[in-house]
OpenMM code with the backbone's topology and positions (N, CA, C; nanometers):
from openmm import Vec3, app, unit

residues = "UNK UNK UNK UNK UNK UNK UNK UNK UNK UNK UNK UNK UNK UNK UNK UNK UNK UNK UNK UNK UNK UNK UNK UNK UNK UNK UNK UNK UNK UNK UNK UNK UNK UNK UNK UNK UNK UNK UNK UNK UNK UNK UNK UNK UNK UNK UNK UNK UNK UNK UNK UNK UNK UNK UNK UNK UNK UNK UNK UNK UNK UNK UNK UNK UNK UNK UNK UNK UNK UNK UNK UNK UNK UNK UNK UNK UNK UNK UNK UNK UNK UNK UNK UNK UNK UNK UNK UNK UNK UNK UNK UNK UNK UNK UNK UNK UNK UNK UNK UNK UNK UNK UNK UNK UNK UNK UNK UNK UNK UNK UNK UNK UNK UNK UNK".split()
positions = [
    Vec3(-2.1508, 1.2260, 2.1793),
    Vec3(-2.0521, 1.2178, 2.1139),
    Vec3(-1.9726, 1.1359, 2.1105),
    Vec3(-1.9114, 1.0512, 2.0347),
    Vec3(-1.8363, 0.9256, 2.0088),
    Vec3(-1.6850, 0.9896, 2.0497),
    Vec3(-1.5948, 0.8913, 2.1459),
    Vec3(-1.4575, 0.9707, 2.1399),
    Vec3(-1.3909, 0.8656, 2.0851),
    Vec3(-1.3092, 0.9472, 2.0345),
    Vec3(-1.1969, 0.9338, 1.9287),
    Vec3(-1.1026, 0.8036, 2.0311),
    Vec3(-1.0964, 0.8011, 2.1409),
    Vec3(-1.0185, 0.7508, 2.2316),
    Vec3(-1.0303, 0.5936, 2.2101),
    Vec3(-1.1461, 0.5619, 2.1348),
    Vec3(-1.1397, 0.3886, 2.1085),
    Vec3(-1.0154, 0.3881, 2.0094),
    Vec3(-0.9820, 0.4424, 1.9457),
    Vec3(-0.8777, 0.4265, 1.8548),
    Vec3(-0.7510, 0.3397, 1.9312),
    Vec3(-0.7013, 0.2411, 1.8966),
    Vec3(-0.5100, 0.2143, 1.9395),
    Vec3(-0.4602, 0.1391, 1.8152),
    Vec3(-0.2937, 0.1804, 1.8657),
    Vec3(-0.2564, 0.1101, 1.7360),
    Vec3(-0.0885, 0.0966, 1.7988),
    Vec3(-0.0438, 0.0025, 1.7510),
    Vec3(0.1011, -0.0227, 1.7615),
    Vec3(0.1817, -0.0894, 1.6934),
    Vec3(0.3491, -0.0686, 1.6925),
    Vec3(0.4064, -0.1339, 1.5703),
    Vec3(0.4535, -0.2632, 1.6447),
    Vec3(0.4590, -0.3670, 1.5638),
    Vec3(0.5638, -0.4865, 1.6556),
    Vec3(0.6237, -0.5631, 1.5197),
    Vec3(0.7468, -0.5984, 1.5564),
    Vec3(0.8620, -0.6270, 1.4791),
    Vec3(0.8702, -0.7599, 1.5020),
    Vec3(0.7879, -0.8561, 1.4491),
    Vec3(0.7723, -1.0427, 1.4627),
    Vec3(0.8862, -1.0617, 1.3853),
    Vec3(0.9642, -1.0096, 1.3024),
    Vec3(1.1047, -1.0824, 1.2066),
    Vec3(1.1653, -0.9395, 1.2107),
    Vec3(1.2879, -0.9502, 1.1677),
    Vec3(1.4010, -0.8523, 1.1654),
    Vec3(1.3210, -0.7537, 1.0199),
    Vec3(1.2649, -0.8371, 0.8897),
    Vec3(1.2658, -0.7355, 0.8093),
    Vec3(1.0946, -0.7439, 0.7799),
    Vec3(1.0537, -0.7634, 0.8913),
    Vec3(0.8758, -0.7305, 0.9022),
    Vec3(0.8403, -0.6351, 1.0011),
    Vec3(0.7416, -0.5377, 0.9563),
    Vec3(0.6711, -0.4695, 1.0351),
    Vec3(0.5227, -0.4733, 1.0507),
    Vec3(0.4701, -0.4885, 1.1232),
    Vec3(0.2972, -0.4869, 1.1375),
    Vec3(0.2505, -0.4007, 1.2390),
    Vec3(0.1832, -0.2993, 1.1792),
    Vec3(0.1008, -0.2078, 1.2524),
    Vec3(-0.0272, -0.2586, 1.2701),
    Vec3(-0.0433, -0.2791, 1.4301),
    Vec3(-0.1986, -0.3264, 1.4687),
    Vec3(-0.2843, -0.2135, 1.4935),
    Vec3(-0.4072, -0.2221, 1.4532),
    Vec3(-0.5307, -0.1409, 1.4722),
    Vec3(-0.6266, -0.1797, 1.5419),
    Vec3(-0.6906, -0.0876, 1.6021),
    Vec3(-0.7836, -0.1541, 1.7173),
    Vec3(-0.8833, -0.0322, 1.7019),
    Vec3(-1.0362, -0.0533, 1.7066),
    Vec3(-1.1169, 0.0721, 1.7066),
    Vec3(-1.1322, 0.1314, 1.5968),
    Vec3(-1.1988, 0.2472, 1.5952),
    Vec3(-1.2216, 0.3113, 1.4911),
    Vec3(-1.1365, 0.4113, 1.4162),
    Vec3(-1.0690, 0.3846, 1.2873),
    Vec3(-1.0058, 0.4535, 1.2107),
    Vec3(-1.1066, 0.5314, 1.1181),
    Vec3(-1.0915, 0.6570, 1.2027),
    Vec3(-1.1984, 0.7705, 1.1425),
    Vec3(-1.0941, 0.8972, 1.1274),
    Vec3(-1.1680, 1.0098, 1.0731),
    Vec3(-1.1057, 1.1319, 1.0860),
    Vec3(-1.0501, 1.1771, 1.1923),
    Vec3(-1.1156, 1.1602, 1.3523),
    Vec3(-1.0476, 1.1736, 1.4474),
    Vec3(-0.9358, 1.0717, 1.4840),
    Vec3(-0.9087, 0.9702, 1.4399),
    Vec3(-0.7718, 0.8846, 1.4698),
    Vec3(-0.6857, 0.8940, 1.3272),
    Vec3(-0.7143, 0.9886, 1.2530),
    Vec3(-0.6223, 0.9833, 1.1196),
    Vec3(-0.4808, 1.0108, 1.1374),
    Vec3(-0.4848, 1.1619, 1.2246),
    Vec3(-0.3117, 1.1964, 1.2462),
    Vec3(-0.2455, 1.0647, 1.3386),
    Vec3(-0.3074, 1.0198, 1.4345),
    Vec3(-0.2213, 0.9173, 1.4705),
    Vec3(-0.2091, 0.7798, 1.3923),
    Vec3(-0.2862, 0.7509, 1.3511),
    Vec3(-0.2676, 0.6411, 1.2274),
    Vec3(-0.2161, 0.6766, 1.1239),
    Vec3(-0.1823, 0.7871, 1.0832),
    Vec3(-0.0777, 0.8272, 0.9810),
    Vec3(0.0650, 0.8454, 1.0616),
    Vec3(0.0673, 0.9206, 1.1566),
    Vec3(0.1880, 0.8955, 1.2397),
    Vec3(0.2380, 0.8203, 1.2287),
    Vec3(0.1846, 0.6801, 1.3077),
    Vec3(0.2282, 0.5287, 1.3562),
    Vec3(0.2536, 0.4796, 1.1732),
    Vec3(0.1971, 0.4477, 1.0610),
    Vec3(0.2220, 0.3848, 0.9621),
    Vec3(0.3279, 0.4779, 0.8788),
    Vec3(0.3604, 0.5972, 0.8902),
    Vec3(0.4446, 0.6737, 0.8227),
    Vec3(0.5861, 0.6171, 0.9292),
    Vec3(0.5587, 0.6085, 1.0532),
    Vec3(0.6823, 0.5776, 1.1093),
    Vec3(0.7540, 0.4395, 1.0931),
    Vec3(0.6236, 0.3640, 1.0829),
    Vec3(0.6467, 0.1661, 1.0174),
    Vec3(0.7596, 0.2017, 0.8965),
    Vec3(0.6845, 0.2932, 0.7866),
    Vec3(0.7683, 0.2863, 0.7044),
    Vec3(0.8804, 0.3496, 0.6869),
    Vec3(0.9392, 0.4208, 0.8048),
    Vec3(1.0491, 0.5177, 0.7816),
    Vec3(1.1429, 0.4358, 0.8059),
    Vec3(1.0856, 0.2942, 0.9166),
    Vec3(1.2109, 0.1501, 0.9506),
    Vec3(1.2061, 0.0925, 0.8183),
    Vec3(1.1790, 0.1236, 0.7044),
    Vec3(1.2479, 0.0653, 0.5654),
    Vec3(1.2163, -0.0957, 0.5852),
    Vec3(1.0852, -0.1542, 0.6554),
    Vec3(1.1030, -0.2921, 0.6502),
    Vec3(1.0974, -0.3468, 0.5154),
    Vec3(1.1280, -0.4741, 0.5013),
    Vec3(1.1014, -0.5454, 0.3613),
    Vec3(0.9249, -0.5278, 0.3156),
    Vec3(0.8842, -0.6305, 0.4531),
    Vec3(0.7346, -0.6258, 0.4287),
    Vec3(0.6598, -0.5539, 0.5451),
    Vec3(0.5328, -0.4585, 0.5184),
    Vec3(0.4724, -0.3955, 0.6183),
    Vec3(0.3365, -0.4613, 0.6254),
    Vec3(0.2746, -0.4880, 0.7105),
    Vec3(0.1606, -0.5432, 0.7277),
    Vec3(0.0862, -0.4559, 0.8337),
    Vec3(-0.0217, -0.3956, 0.7419),
    Vec3(-0.1539, -0.3214, 0.8425),
    Vec3(-0.2656, -0.4170, 0.9101),
    Vec3(-0.2829, -0.4787, 1.0221),
    Vec3(-0.3632, -0.5371, 1.0845),
    Vec3(-0.4702, -0.4919, 1.1295),
    Vec3(-0.5739, -0.5036, 1.0501),
    Vec3(-0.6797, -0.4508, 1.0578),
    Vec3(-0.8165, -0.5013, 1.1041),
    Vec3(-0.7813, -0.6136, 1.1585),
    Vec3(-0.8293, -0.7645, 1.2466),
    Vec3(-0.9515, -0.6660, 1.3623),
    Vec3(-0.9014, -0.6269, 1.4157),
    Vec3(-0.9831, -0.5350, 1.5165),
    Vec3(-1.0469, -0.4121, 1.4965),
    Vec3(-1.0170, -0.3327, 1.3851),
    Vec3(-1.0878, -0.2170, 1.3333),
    Vec3(-1.2166, -0.2547, 1.3660),
    Vec3(-1.3033, -0.1463, 1.3692),
    Vec3(-1.4294, -0.1645, 1.3609),
    Vec3(-1.5101, -0.0636, 1.2741),
    Vec3(-1.4068, 0.0193, 1.2212),
    Vec3(-1.4677, 0.1306, 1.1249),
    Vec3(-1.3458, 0.1682, 1.0606),
    Vec3(-1.3591, 0.1962, 0.9091),
    Vec3(-1.2517, 0.2584, 0.8484),
    Vec3(-1.2959, 0.3538, 0.7669),
    Vec3(-1.2998, 0.4565, 0.7594),
    Vec3(-1.3417, 0.5695, 0.7030),
    Vec3(-1.2812, 0.6143, 0.5776),
    Vec3(-1.3174, 0.7453, 0.4992),
    Vec3(-1.2239, 0.7592, 0.3614),
    Vec3(-1.1108, 0.8504, 0.4263),
    Vec3(-1.0797, 0.9273, 0.5539),
    Vec3(-1.0117, 0.9319, 0.6411),
    Vec3(-0.8803, 0.8416, 0.6117),
    Vec3(-0.9166, 0.7290, 0.6613),
    Vec3(-0.8218, 0.6140, 0.6884),
    Vec3(-0.7543, 0.5536, 0.5627),
    Vec3(-0.8800, 0.5303, 0.4666),
    Vec3(-0.8542, 0.4933, 0.3380),
    Vec3(-0.7198, 0.5739, 0.2577),
    Vec3(-0.7748, 0.7057, 0.3157),
    Vec3(-0.6509, 0.8162, 0.2217),
    Vec3(-0.5290, 0.8041, 0.3121),
    Vec3(-0.5098, 0.7709, 0.4199),
    Vec3(-0.3747, 0.7333, 0.4830),
    Vec3(-0.3005, 0.6234, 0.4139),
    Vec3(-0.4135, 0.4904, 0.3931),
    Vec3(-0.3165, 0.3655, 0.3322),
    Vec3(-0.2506, 0.4169, 0.2013),
    Vec3(-0.3707, 0.4960, 0.1036),
    Vec3(-0.3477, 0.5327, -0.0165),
    Vec3(-0.1942, 0.6022, -0.0109),
    Vec3(-0.1764, 0.6987, 0.0662),
    Vec3(-0.0555, 0.7930, 0.1216),
    Vec3(0.0572, 0.6974, 0.1624),
    Vec3(0.0501, 0.5943, 0.2104),
    Vec3(0.1478, 0.5183, 0.2844),
    Vec3(0.2104, 0.4253, 0.1871),
    Vec3(0.1308, 0.4102, 0.0673),
    Vec3(0.1697, 0.3353, -0.0689),
    Vec3(0.2716, 0.4209, -0.1156),
    Vec3(0.2287, 0.5450, -0.1312),
    Vec3(0.2980, 0.6413, -0.2355),
    Vec3(0.4603, 0.6712, -0.1564),
    Vec3(0.4700, 0.6132, 0.0066),
    Vec3(0.6201, 0.6393, 0.0588),
    Vec3(0.6608, 0.4981, 0.0889),
    Vec3(0.5894, 0.4317, 0.0490),
    Vec3(0.6472, 0.2674, 0.0809),
    Vec3(0.7895, 0.2643, 0.0160),
    Vec3(0.7886, 0.3064, -0.1080),
    Vec3(0.9374, 0.2670, -0.1457),
    Vec3(0.9182, 0.1213, -0.1729),
    Vec3(1.0185, 0.0477, -0.1694),
    Vec3(1.0482, -0.0801, -0.2018),
    Vec3(0.9780, -0.1714, -0.0960),
    Vec3(0.9155, -0.1944, 0.0013),
    Vec3(0.8736, -0.2594, 0.0690),
    Vec3(0.7367, -0.2725, 0.0349),
    Vec3(0.7024, -0.4167, 0.0671),
    Vec3(0.5660, -0.4977, 0.0098),
    Vec3(0.4720, -0.4293, 0.1180),
    Vec3(0.3723, -0.4277, 0.0540),
    Vec3(0.2638, -0.3941, 0.1445),
    Vec3(0.1322, -0.4778, 0.1730),
    Vec3(0.0830, -0.5051, 0.2808),
    Vec3(-0.0149, -0.5956, 0.3114),
    Vec3(-0.1241, -0.5457, 0.3921),
    Vec3(-0.2488, -0.5992, 0.3560),
    Vec3(-0.3562, -0.5585, 0.4835),
    Vec3(-0.3825, -0.6582, 0.5167),
    Vec3(-0.4277, -0.7116, 0.6382),
    Vec3(-0.5043, -0.8010, 0.7184),
    Vec3(-0.6465, -0.7417, 0.7691),
    Vec3(-0.7270, -0.8368, 0.6723),
    Vec3(-0.8784, -0.7622, 0.7059),
    Vec3(-0.9830, -0.8723, 0.7025),
    Vec3(-1.0553, -0.9339, 0.7949),
    Vec3(-1.1396, -1.0138, 0.7739),
    Vec3(-1.3011, -0.9820, 0.7727),
    Vec3(-1.2737, -0.8173, 0.7757),
    Vec3(-1.4473, -0.7869, 0.7867),
    Vec3(-1.4675, -0.7624, 0.6275),
    Vec3(-1.5526, -0.8543, 0.5682),
    Vec3(-1.6020, -0.8724, 0.4563),
    Vec3(-1.6735, -0.6998, 0.3858),
    Vec3(-1.7470, -0.5918, 0.4828),
    Vec3(-1.7684, -0.5042, 0.4293),
    Vec3(-1.6356, -0.4183, 0.3909),
    Vec3(-1.5593, -0.4124, 0.4599),
    Vec3(-1.4140, -0.3486, 0.4302),
    Vec3(-1.3379, -0.3922, 0.3486),
    Vec3(-1.3437, -0.5397, 0.3057),
    Vec3(-1.2400, -0.5564, 0.2061),
    Vec3(-1.3286, -0.5270, 0.0689),
    Vec3(-1.4517, -0.5340, 0.0334),
    Vec3(-1.5774, -0.5157, -0.0612),
    Vec3(-1.5045, -0.3480, -0.0545),
    Vec3(-1.4950, -0.2403, 0.0140),
    Vec3(-1.4616, -0.1227, -0.0150),
    Vec3(-1.3123, -0.1189, -0.0725),
    Vec3(-1.2134, -0.2111, -0.0076),
    Vec3(-1.0738, -0.2109, -0.0893),
    Vec3(-1.0947, -0.2467, -0.2480),
    Vec3(-1.1802, -0.2930, -0.2667),
    Vec3(-1.1947, -0.3569, -0.3736),
    Vec3(-1.2319, -0.2500, -0.4781),
    Vec3(-1.3378, -0.2230, -0.3935),
    Vec3(-1.4139, -0.1043, -0.4769),
    Vec3(-1.3331, 0.0516, -0.5218),
    Vec3(-1.2927, 0.0677, -0.4293),
    Vec3(-1.1584, 0.2029, -0.4041),
    Vec3(-1.0670, 0.1695, -0.4955),
    Vec3(-1.0237, 0.0348, -0.5016),
    Vec3(-0.8860, -0.0308, -0.5555),
    Vec3(-0.7630, -0.0428, -0.4363),
    Vec3(-0.7974, -0.0221, -0.3399),
    Vec3(-0.6667, -0.0412, -0.2435),
    Vec3(-0.6184, -0.1960, -0.2592),
    Vec3(-0.7071, -0.3107, -0.3132),
    Vec3(-0.6508, -0.4151, -0.3055),
    Vec3(-0.5590, -0.4519, -0.4311),
    Vec3(-0.5554, -0.3229, -0.5179),
    Vec3(-0.4418, -0.3380, -0.6474),
    Vec3(-0.3341, -0.2761, -0.5583),
    Vec3(-0.3230, -0.2078, -0.4320),
    Vec3(-0.1548, -0.1578, -0.3839),
    Vec3(-0.1474, -0.2463, -0.2831),
    Vec3(-0.2445, -0.2706, -0.2306),
    Vec3(-0.1508, -0.3628, -0.0708),
    Vec3(-0.2197, -0.4941, -0.1269),
    Vec3(-0.1770, -0.6366, -0.0809),
    Vec3(-0.1941, -0.7448, -0.0701),
    Vec3(-0.3060, -0.7561, 0.0399),
    Vec3(-0.4200, -0.8279, 0.0547),
    Vec3(-0.5183, -0.8492, 0.1629),
    Vec3(-0.5525, -0.9778, 0.1832),
    Vec3(-0.5364, -0.9938, 0.3176),
    Vec3(-0.5251, -1.1534, 0.4033),
    Vec3(-0.6374, -1.1664, 0.4968),
    Vec3(-0.6583, -1.2702, 0.4942),
    Vec3(-0.7923, -1.2757, 0.5961),
    Vec3(-0.7624, -1.3219, 0.7403),
    Vec3(-0.6139, -1.3327, 0.7516),
    Vec3(-0.5248, -1.3384, 0.8653),
    Vec3(-0.4113, -1.2860, 0.9046),
    Vec3(-0.3711, -1.2490, 1.0124),
    Vec3(-0.2149, -1.2293, 0.9930),
    Vec3(-0.0977, -1.3460, 0.9847),
    Vec3(-0.1807, -1.4732, 1.0114),
    Vec3(-0.0815, -1.5515, 0.9827),
    Vec3(-0.0367, -1.5884, 0.8447),
    Vec3(-0.1677, -1.5647, 0.7887),
    Vec3(-0.1536, -1.6040, 0.6258),
    Vec3(-0.0603, -1.4982, 0.5747),
    Vec3(-0.0727, -1.3419, 0.6205),
    Vec3(0.0073, -1.2604, 0.5791),
    Vec3(0.1694, -1.2523, 0.5995),
    Vec3(0.1767, -1.3020, 0.7368),
    Vec3(0.3214, -1.3807, 0.7904),
    Vec3(0.3979, -1.4550, 0.6970),
    Vec3(0.3015, -1.5419, 0.6425),
    Vec3(0.3450, -1.6631, 0.5643),
    Vec3(0.4040, -1.6325, 0.3905),
    Vec3(0.3083, -1.5191, 0.4180),
    Vec3(0.3641, -1.4660, 0.2531),
    Vec3(0.4823, -1.3930, 0.2175),
    Vec3(0.5695, -1.3769, 0.3808),
    Vec3(0.6124, -1.2426, 0.3970),
    Vec3(0.7760, -1.3434, 0.3244),
] * unit.nanometer
topology = app.Topology()
chain = topology.addChain("A")
for resn in residues:
    res = topology.addResidue(resn, chain)
    for name in ("N", "CA", "C"):
        topology.addAtom(name, app.Element.getBySymbol(name[0]), res)
């Protein structure tokens, strides 16, 4: 049985009005509560721009997608972006419409430049 301990995340503030939630490992049903908590905490800080960096995420299941959609509802005036270089994940974003809610970038540098 796989351990959910493979999931790690933290909120960074590279600029005053920008929050970056970096995610590493499996974003699955086991990691969902922690992912939701950190993402909603980042939203509560009311950044102008919120970036979810999934570059080091190895898995993103439907629970993780649900957290992203819920976050969009809570975001208010914050601009939302996802950083993801995994083509399979970005194809899923397009398939389920996440790319219509979040801007999707291939690198954190590109997402920060768009802020």
